[in-house]
C-alpha positions in Angstrom: 155.1 -5.5 -134.2 158.2 -6.7 -132.3 156.6 -9.9 -130.8 153.6 -12.1 -131.3 151.5 -14.5 -129.4 148.4 -16.5 -130.4 146.5 -19.3 -129.0 147.0 -22.4 -131.1 143.6 -23.6 -132.8 144.6 -27.2 -132.4 143.0 -28.8 -129.4 145.1 -31.0 -127.2 143.6 -34.2 -125.8 144.8 -32.9 -122.3 142.9 -29.7 -122.9 146.0 -27.5 -122.0 146.2 -24.2 -124.1 149.1 -23.7 -126.3 150.4 -20.4 -127.0 152.4 -19.8 -130.1 154.9 -17.2 -129.7 157.6 -15.5 -131.9 159.6 -12.6 -132.7 158.3 -9.9 -135.1 160.4 -7.0 -136.7 164.0 -6.8 -135.5 164.4 -5.1 -132.0 166.4 -5.2 -128.6 164.8 -6.7 -125.6 164.0 -3.4 -124.1 161.4 -3.2 -126.9 160.6 -6.8 -127.3 159.7 -7.6 -123.7 157.0 -4.9 -123.4 155.7 -6.1 -126.8 155.5 -9.7 -125.6 153.7 -8.7 -122.6 151.3 -6.6 -124.6 150.7 -9.6 -127.2 150.0 -12.0 -124.3 147.6 -9.5 -122.5 145.6 -9.4 -125.7 144.7 -13.1 -125.6 142.7 -12.5 -122.3 143.8 -15.7 -120.6 141.5 -16.8 -117.9 143.8 -19.3 -116.2 143.5 -23.0 -115.4 145.6 -26.2 -114.7 148.5 -25.2 -117.0 149.7 -23.4 -120.1 152.2 -24.3 -122.8 154.4 -22.1 -124.9 155.8 -23.0 -128.3 158.0 -20.9 -130.3 161.0 -18.5 -130.1 161.8 -16.3 -127.1 164.9 -14.7 -125.6 165.7 -15.3 -122.0 164.1 -12.0 -120.9 161.0 -12.6 -122.9 160.6 -16.1 -121.7 161.0 -15.0 -118.0 158.5 -11.9 -118.5 155.8 -14.3 -120.2 156.2 -16.9 -117.4 155.9 -14.4 -114.7 152.9 -12.9 -116.4 150.8 -16.2 -116.6 152.2 -18.0 -113.4 149.5 -16.4 -111.3 146.9 -17.5 -113.7 147.8 -21.2 -114.2 149.2 -24.0 -111.8 152.1 -24.7 -114.1 153.8 -23.1 -117.2 155.8 -25.1 -119.7 157.8 -24.4 -122.7 158.5 -26.6 -125.7 162.1 -27.9 -126.0 162.7 -29.1 -129.8 165.6 -31.3 -128.6 163.3 -33.4 -126.3 160.3 -32.9 -128.4 158.3 -32.3 -125.4 157.2 -29.4 -123.1 159.3 -28.9 -120.2 157.6 -27.5 -117.0 159.5 -24.3 -115.9 157.2 -22.9 -113.1 154.7 -24.9 -111.0 152.4 -24.5 -108.1 150.7 -27.7 -108.6 151.6 -30.5 -106.1 151.7 -33.1 -108.8 153.6 -31.3 -111.5 157.3 -30.3 -110.8 159.8 -28.1 -112.6 161.6 -30.3 -115.2 158.6 -32.6 -115.7 158.1 -33.5 -119.4 154.6 -33.1 -121.2 154.2 -34.7 -124.5 
């Protein structure tokens, strides 16, 4: 209702899953953050090398989503429209660092 998340149906060549996110009905972050976590939970993500987020998020939502999946994936990245690339925000992978760009 206040936030949505769905796996993109477009298969990337690198196999990384992309979660398309965005706001729903107008609300404040105290309502949106729990809604975002519920939406991501419904995806039943299993984990893997990395995960990409594409879409709109407030700073509290982005932090909550990154925390929610950081234990499942080696790195978490979000799309930067200005750079037209995904920017790694969280990484536990030795070969991927925060700030790295993913096409």
